[in-house]
C-alpha positions in Angstrom: -28.0 117.6 232.7 -24.3 118.6 233.1 -25.4 122.2 234.0 -27.8 120.7 236.7 -24.8 118.7 238.0 -22.6 121.8 238.4 -25.2 123.2 240.9 -26.4 119.8 242.4 -23.1 118.0 242.8 -22.8 118.8 246.6 -26.2 116.8 247.1 -25.2 113.3 246.8 -28.6 111.9 246.0 -29.0 114.3 243.2 -25.5 113.7 241.9 -26.1 109.9 241.7 -29.3 110.2 240.0 -28.0 112.8 237.3 -24.9 110.5 236.7 -27.1 107.5 236.2 -29.1 109.2 233.7 -26.2 110.7 232.0 -24.7 107.1 231.8 -27.8 105.6 230.4 -28.2 108.2 227.6 -24.5 107.9 226.8 -24.4 104.1 226.5 -27.6 104.1 224.5 -26.2 106.8 222.0 -23.2 104.7 220.8 -24.8 102.0 218.9 -27.3 104.6 217.3 -24.3 106.7 216.0 -22.5 103.6 214.9 -25.3 102.0 212.7 -25.2 105.0 210.3 -21.5 104.8 210.0 -21.5 101.4 209.2 -24.1 101.9 206.3 -21.8 104.4 204.7 -18.7 102.3 205.2 -18.5 101.0 201.8 -15.5 98.5 201.6 -14.2 98.9 205.1 -16.9 98.0 207.6 -14.4 96.4 210.0 -12.5 99.6 210.2 -15.4 101.8 210.7 -16.9 99.4 213.3 -13.6 99.5 215.3 -13.4 103.4 215.0 -17.0 104.0 216.0 -16.4 101.8 219.1 -13.2 103.3 220.0 -14.0 107.0 219.4 -16.2 107.0 222.7 -13.2 105.6 224.6 -11.1 108.1 223.4 -13.8 110.7 224.8 -13.8 109.0 228.1 -10.2 109.2 228.5 -9.8 112.9 227.6 -12.7 113.8 229.8 -11.5 111.8 232.7 -8.1 113.4 232.4 -9.7 117.0 232.2 -12.1 116.0 235.2 -9.1 115.2 237.3 -7.3 118.6 236.6 -10.3 120.6 237.3 -11.3 118.6 240.5 -7.8 120.0 241.9 -8.6 123.5 240.6 -10.5 126.1 242.8 -13.6 125.0 241.0 -13.6 121.6 243.1 -16.5 119.4 242.5 -18.2 121.8 240.0 -15.5 121.7 237.7 -15.9 118.6 235.7 -19.7 119.2 235.1 -18.8 122.8 234.2 -16.1 121.8 231.7 -18.4 119.4 230.2 -21.1 122.0 230.0 -18.5 124.1 227.9 -17.1 121.3 225.9 -20.2 119.6 224.8 -21.5 122.1 222.0 -17.8 122.8 220.8 -17.1 122.0 217.3 -14.6 119.3 218.0 -17.2 117.3 219.6 -19.1 116.9 216.3 
């Protein structure tokens, strides 16, 4: 979806639809990924619950900062989704 957004970002309706779909899938993934973490938490379920809830927020903060930098680069509107497309499969994301 990020790659599509790279090319369709100048079209407002397409951009809104794609960002909405990404938001829906992103918010749905957090509890799904947090449940297995709690299963293996052992004696620290509160710590694991806090970390699994705050990790997406760290990603949002770093992504927003990176998007701001790329928006002011020559890439313009296509910068944030292009950087996201490159960063998503990176090993630091797993």
